[in-house]
C-alpha positions as CSV (number, residue, x, y, z in Angstrom):
1,X,-19.5,-22.7,-43.3
2,X,-21.9,-20.3,-45.4
3,X,-20.7,-19.0,-48.9
4,X,-21.7,-15.5,-47.7
5,X,-19.5,-15.9,-44.7
6,X,-16.6,-17.0,-46.8
7,X,-16.8,-14.1,-49.3
8,X,-17.2,-11.7,-46.4
9,X,-13.9,-13.2,-44.7
10,X,-12.0,-12.8,-48.0
11,X,-13.1,-9.3,-48.5
12,X,-12.3,-8.2,-45.0
13,X,-8.8,-10.0,-45.2
14,X,-8.2,-8.1,-48.3
15,X,-9.2,-4.9,-46.6
16,X,-12.2,-4.3,-49.1
17,X,-14.3,-3.2,-46.1
18,X,-17.0,-0.4,-45.7
19,X,-18.9,0.8,-42.7
20,X,-22.4,2.1,-43.2
21,X,-23.6,5.2,-41.4
22,X,-26.0,3.0,-39.5
23,X,-23.2,0.8,-38.6
24,X,-21.0,3.7,-37.3
25,X,-23.8,5.0,-35.3
26,X,-24.5,1.5,-33.6
27,X,-20.7,0.9,-33.0
28,X,-20.6,4.2,-31.2
29,X,-24.0,3.6,-29.3
30,X,-22.6,0.2,-27.9
31,X,-19.1,1.3,-27.4
32,X,-17.9,-1.4,-29.9
33,X,-14.3,-0.8,-31.6
34,X,-14.5,-1.2,-35.4
35,X,-10.9,-2.5,-35.0
36,X,-12.3,-5.4,-32.8
37,X,-14.9,-6.1,-35.4
38,X,-12.7,-6.1,-38.4
39,X,-9.7,-8.0,-36.9
40,X,-12.1,-10.6,-35.3
41,X,-14.1,-11.4,-38.3
42,X,-12.4,-14.7,-38.8
43,X,-13.3,-15.9,-35.4
44,X,-17.0,-15.3,-35.9
45,X,-19.7,-18.0,-36.1
46,X,-22.7,-17.6,-38.3
47,X,-25.9,-17.0,-36.5
48,X,-28.1,-16.4,-39.5
49,X,-27.4,-16.5,-43.3
50,X,-29.3,-14.5,-45.8
51,X,-27.9,-15.2,-49.3
52,X,-31.0,-13.9,-51.1
53,X,-31.6,-10.9,-49.3
54,X,-33.1,-8.3,-51.6
55,X,-30.2,-5.7,-51.1
56,X,-27.5,-8.4,-51.4
57,X,-26.3,-11.2,-49.4
58,X,-25.6,-10.7,-45.7
59,X,-25.0,-12.6,-42.7
60,X,-25.4,-12.2,-38.9
61,X,-22.2,-13.1,-37.1
62,X,-21.6,-13.7,-33.4
63,X,-18.2,-12.1,-32.8
64,X,-16.4,-10.9,-29.6
65,X,-14.7,-7.7,-28.7
66,X,-11.2,-7.6,-27.2
67,X,-12.5,-8.5,-23.8
68,X,-14.4,-11.6,-25.0
69,X,-17.6,-9.9,-24.8
70,X,-20.2,-11.0,-27.4
71,X,-21.1,-8.8,-30.4
72,X,-23.5,-9.4,-33.2
73,X,-22.3,-8.0,-36.4
74,X,-24.5,-8.0,-39.7
75,X,-22.0,-8.0,-42.7
76,X,-23.3,-7.6,-46.2
77,X,-22.3,-7.3,-49.9
78,X,-24.2,-4.8,-52.0
79,X,-26.6,-6.5,-54.6
80,X,-24.9,-6.6,-57.9
81,X,-21.4,-6.1,-56.5
82,X,-18.6,-8.3,-55.7
83,X,-17.1,-6.1,-53.1
84,X,-16.8,-4.4,-50.4
85,X,-17.7,-6.0,-47.3
86,X,-20.1,-3.6,-45.6
87,X,-20.5,-3.7,-42.0
88,X,-24.3,-2.8,-41.7
89,X,-24.8,-2.9,-38.0
90,X,-23.1,-4.2,-34.9
91,X,-24.6,-4.4,-31.4
92,X,-24.3,-6.2,-28.0
93,X,-26.9,-8.8,-28.1
94,X,-29.7,-8.6,-25.4
95,X,-29.7,-11.8,-23.1
96,X,-33.5,-11.4,-23.0
97,X,-34.0,-11.8,-26.8
98,X,-31.4,-14.6,-27.3
99,X,-30.9,-18.0,-26.0
100,X,-27.7,-18.8,-24.1
101,X,-24.7,-18.5,-26.3
102,X,-26.4,-15.9,-28.4
103,X,-26.9,-18.2,-31.5
104,X,-30.7,-18.6,-31.3
105,X,-33.5,-16.1,-31.1
106,X,-35.9,-16.5,-28.1
107,X,-39.5,-17.1,-29.4
C-alpha cells in the first residue's frame, strides 16, 4: 500500500476532508455522490501514486459508487501541509482509455 494512500485514508477517516472547486464540478458532471467517494475510500485501490508531485503528494484511486460502478478519484494533500485530504477530481473512467479493470492506461 502506498504511503500517500495511507495518509489519505487516515485523513478521510478523521473527517479532515476538502473538495476542490474542480472536484465539485466533476462530481456533478459525472453524477457521482461525494458521500460514495468519501465513504468508500477505504475500499479503493491505488492506480497511480505521485508522492513527489509539485503541489503535494497525490494518488489516483479506483473506487466504486453505491451501485458498484467504477470511479477514478484523485486525492491529494497540499504541499507543506499535513491535512486535509483534498478530493481534487473524480470521474467515471472511459473504457477506451483504460485497460480492463481500469487499473492501467491504454497506450
